[in-house]
matplotlib code that plots the C-alpha trace (Angstrom):
import matplotlib.pyplot as plt

x = [-13.2, -12.9, -14.8, -12.5, -13.4, -11.6, -10.7, -9.0, -8.6, -6.2, -6.1, -7.0, -4.0, -2.1, 0.0, 3.1, 3.3, 0.6, -1.5, -0.5, 2.6, 1.2, 3.1, 2.0, 5.2, 3.5, 0.2, -1.8, -4.7, -5.9, -8.0, -9.7, -10.1, -13.0, -13.2, -16.4, -16.7, -18.8, -20.5, -22.1, -19.2, -18.2, -15.8, -13.9, -10.1, -8.0, -5.1, -1.8, 0.7, 4.4, 7.0, 9.3, 7.1, 8.7, 6.0, 3.1, 3.2, -0.4, -1.1, 1.4, 0.8, -2.6, -5.0, -3.8, -4.1, -7.6, -8.8, -7.4, -9.3, -12.4, -12.1, -12.2, -15.5, -14.0, -14.8, -11.3, -10.3, -6.9, -5.6, -3.6, -2.0, 0.3, 4.0, 6.0, 8.1, 6.8, 5.2, 5.6, 3.6, 4.2, 5.9, 2.6, 0.6, 0.2, -1.3, -3.6, -4.8, -5.3, -7.5, -9.5, -10.1, -11.2, -13.6, -15.1, -15.5, -17.1, -19.7, -20.8, -24.4, -25.2, -24.7, -21.4, -18.7, -15.4, -12.3, -8.9, -5.7, -3.6, -0.2, 3.0, 6.5, 6.2, 2.4, 2.8, 4.4, 1.4, -0.9, 0.9, 0.5, -3.2, -3.5, -2.3, -4.9, -7.8, -10.8, -14.6, -14.1, -12.2, -9.9, -10.3, -6.7, -3.8, -2.0, 1.6, 4.2, 7.9, 7.4, 9.9, 8.0, 10.6, 14.3, 14.4, 14.0, 17.1, 17.5, 16.8, 18.4, 19.4, 22.0, 23.5, 24.8, 22.4, 22.0, 18.8, 16.3, 15.7, 13.7, 13.9, 10.1, 10.2, 12.8, 10.7, 7.7, 9.7, 11.0, 7.5, 6.0, 8.3, 5.7, 6.5, 8.9, 7.2, 9.0, 7.5, 4.4, 2.1, 4.0, 1.9, -0.9, -4.4, -5.6, -4.2, -1.4, -0.3, 3.3, 4.9, 8.6, 11.6, 14.4, 17.3, 15.6, 18.4, 16.0, 13.7, 15.6, 13.7, 14.7, 11.6, 9.4, 11.5, 11.2, 7.4, 7.4, 9.5, 7.0, 4.1, 5.7, 6.3, 2.9, 0.8, -0.2, -2.0, 0.7, 1.1, 4.4, 5.7, 9.3, 10.2, 13.8, 13.6, 11.6, 12.9, 11.8, 8.6, 7.1, 3.5, 1.3, 3.8, 7.1, 5.8, 8.6, 9.6, 7.9, 6.3, 3.7, 1.9, 1.5, -1.8, -3.5, -2.1, -3.3, -6.7, -7.2, -6.0, -8.4, -11.3, -10.5, -10.4, -13.5, -15.5, -17.9]
y = [-7.6, -7.7, -9.8, -12.1, -12.6, -15.4, -14.5, -17.7, -21.3, -22.3, -22.5, -19.3, -17.1, -17.4, -14.8, -14.8, -12.6, -10.8, -7.7, -5.0, -6.5, -9.5, -10.5, -12.9, -14.6, -17.1, -16.1, -19.2, -17.6, -14.2, -12.6, -9.3, -8.2, -5.8, -2.9, -1.0, 2.7, 3.3, 6.2, 6.0, 5.5, 8.1, 5.8, 2.6, 2.0, -1.1, -1.2, -2.9, -3.7, -3.7, -6.3, -6.4, -9.0, -11.4, -11.0, -8.8, -6.3, -6.9, -4.8, -1.9, -1.2, -2.9, -2.9, 0.4, 2.1, 0.7, 1.9, 5.3, 5.4, 4.4, 7.6, 9.5, 7.8, 5.1, 1.4, -0.2, -3.6, -4.9, -7.2, -10.3, -11.3, -14.1, -13.5, -13.8, -16.9, -18.3, -21.7, -21.7, -18.5, -16.6, -13.2, -11.3, -13.1, -10.0, -8.2, -11.2, -11.1, -7.3, -7.8, -10.4, -7.8, -5.2, -7.8, -8.4, -4.7, -4.1, -6.7, -5.2, -4.0, -0.3, 2.4, 2.6, 4.3, 5.9, 3.8, 4.7, 2.5, 3.0, 1.3, 1.5, 0.3, -2.7, -2.3, 1.2, -0.4, -2.7, 0.3, 2.0, -1.1, -1.2, 2.5, 1.6, -1.0, -0.8, -2.1, -1.5, -0.2, 3.0, 4.5, 8.0, 8.1, 6.3, 7.1, 5.8, 6.1, 5.2, 2.7, 1.1, 2.3, 2.1, 2.3, -1.5, -2.0, -3.5, -0.6, 2.2, 0.9, 3.4, 3.2, 1.9, -1.6, -2.7, -6.5, -8.1, -9.0, -12.7, -14.6, -14.1, -13.7, -10.6, -8.9, -9.8, -8.1, -4.9, -5.2, -5.6, -2.7, 0.3, 2.9, 6.3, 5.2, 6.7, 4.5, 1.4, 0.3, 0.5, 2.5, 5.6, 5.7, 6.2, 8.2, 11.0, 10.0, 11.2, 10.5, 10.6, 9.8, 10.1, 12.2, 10.1, 6.7, 4.1, 1.3, 3.0, 6.0, 9.2, 8.7, 6.4, 9.4, 11.8, 9.5, 9.6, 13.3, 13.8, 11.6, 13.6, 16.8, 15.4, 13.9, 16.3, 13.7, 14.7, 13.9, 15.6, 14.7, 15.3, 14.6, 14.6, 15.2, 13.6, 10.5, 7.0, 4.1, 2.5, 5.5, 4.5, 5.9, 5.1, 6.8, 10.4, 12.0, 14.5, 16.6, 13.4, 13.8, 16.0, 13.3, 11.7, 15.1, 16.0, 12.7, 13.0, 16.5, 15.1, 12.1, 14.3, 16.4, 13.3, 11.7, 14.8, 14.2]
z = [16.1, 12.3, 9.9, 8.0, 4.3, 2.4, -1.2, -2.1, -1.1, 1.7, 5.4, 7.5, 8.1, 11.3, 13.1, 15.2, 18.3, 20.2, 19.4, 18.8, 17.1, 15.2, 12.0, 9.3, 8.1, 5.8, 4.4, 3.4, 1.5, 0.4, 3.1, 3.7, 7.4, 7.4, 9.9, 9.3, 10.2, 13.4, 11.5, 8.1, 5.7, 3.2, 1.4, 1.5, 1.9, 0.9, 3.3, 2.4, 5.2, 4.6, 5.3, 2.3, 0.5, 3.0, 5.7, 6.6, 9.5, 10.2, 13.3, 12.9, 9.2, 8.7, 11.7, 13.2, 9.9, 9.4, 12.8, 12.1, 8.8, 10.7, 12.6, 9.3, 8.3, 6.1, 6.0, 5.9, 4.6, 5.4, 2.7, 3.6, 0.3, -0.5, -1.1, -4.3, -4.4, -1.1, -1.3, -5.1, -5.6, -8.8, -8.9, -9.2, -6.5, -4.5, -7.5, -8.2, -4.6, -4.8, -7.8, -5.9, -3.2, -5.8, -7.3, -3.8, -3.1, -6.5, -5.7, -2.4, -2.3, -2.9, -2.2, -4.1, -2.2, -3.5, -3.0, -1.7, -1.6, 1.5, 1.8, 3.8, 3.0, 0.5, 1.0, -0.5, -3.6, -3.8, -3.4, -6.2, -8.4, -7.6, -8.5, -12.0, -12.6, -15.0, -13.1, -13.0, -9.4, -10.0, -7.4, -5.9, -4.8, -3.2, 0.1, 0.1, 2.8, 2.7, -0.1, -2.5, -5.6, -8.4, -7.3, -6.7, -10.4, -12.0, -14.4, -11.8, -8.6, -5.9, -4.7, -7.9, -7.8, -5.1, -5.2, -6.4, -3.7, -2.9, -3.7, -7.5, -7.7, -5.4, -7.6, -10.7, -9.2, -8.6, -12.2, -13.6, -11.7, -11.2, -10.2, -11.5, -14.2, -17.3, -19.7, -18.1, -20.0, -17.0, -14.4, -14.1, -11.5, -12.8, -9.7, -7.5, -5.1, -1.7, -0.6, 2.8, 3.0, 5.3, 3.9, 5.4, 5.1, 4.4, 3.8, 1.2, -0.1, -0.9, -4.6, -4.9, -4.3, -6.4, -9.4, -9.1, -8.6, -11.8, -13.7, -12.3, -13.4, -16.9, -17.3, -15.2, -12.7, -9.4, -6.8, -3.4, -1.6, 1.9, 3.0, 6.7, 7.8, 11.2, 10.3, 10.3, 8.1, 9.3, 11.2, 10.5, 13.3, 16.0, 15.2, 15.2, 17.2, 14.5, 11.9, 10.5, 13.3, 10.7, 8.1, 9.4, 9.4, 6.0, 4.6, 6.2, 4.6, 1.2, 1.4, 2.2, -0.8, -3.1, -1.7, -2.6, 0.3]

ax = plt.figure().add_subplot(projection="3d")
ax.plot(x, y, z, "-o")
ax.set_aspect("equal")
plt.show()
C-alpha cells in the first residue's frame, strides 16, 4: 500500500475500475502516492501518469512505473494533479500541483537525494514542464515516453491544421509550454532528458521528439532518444511485444548514470 499525501484542499481522490486498471477521471485535490524503495534509496522520482489532461491512468502509467522504479532503488511518488479546465481549474493547474510536489519533496528530512521526473504520454509533457522549472530542488534528469511535448502548440502543430484540443485550458497549457521549442521563453529543459517514442504513433507523432532533438543539437542539451518501429502509443511497461521491450533497461542504465551513485 502507498502512503497518500494531500498537497491541497479538497476531497480525497476516487478511482473508477479495479486494480491494475484504475483511472482517476476527476481529480479533486493534488495528492502524492508514495512508494518507498524496499532498499535504502539512492534517489527519488516524481511520476506523472498520462491521460491527455482529461483523466489520469493511475495504475498503468503511475503505480506500475513507481513499483518498477522501486526495483531500481528509487523512492517513487505518483502525482495526482488536477486537470486544466475541469471544475474551473486554470490552464496551468497541473504545473501548480507539480510545484506543490517539489515543495513537499524539498522539505523532506535529510539525507538529500537526487530527483528524477518520470512521465508517460501527457504525463511526459508535464515531466518536461517540470524539467524546465527553476526550483530549490534541482532535477537530475527527466525520463519521458510517447509524450506530446511541443507539436500540439498552435504554431507548431503536427499534422498541420490539427484542431485545437478541448477544453480551451488544455490547449492553452500546450501553447504556454512547448517543450523543446527554443524560441519559447521557457521551453528548454534544465536537466538531462531521456526519450522513448513509437515511430508510427498516430496519437503522439514522433515529431514531438524530433523537435526536442533539434533543439538539443542547437543548444547542446543532454538528450538521449530512442525510437521504436513496432511500438504503439501507450506501451508503458505492458506493451513490450516489439523492440520497445528494451526501453526499461535503457532507461534504467541512463538513470543510473545521471544519479551518479
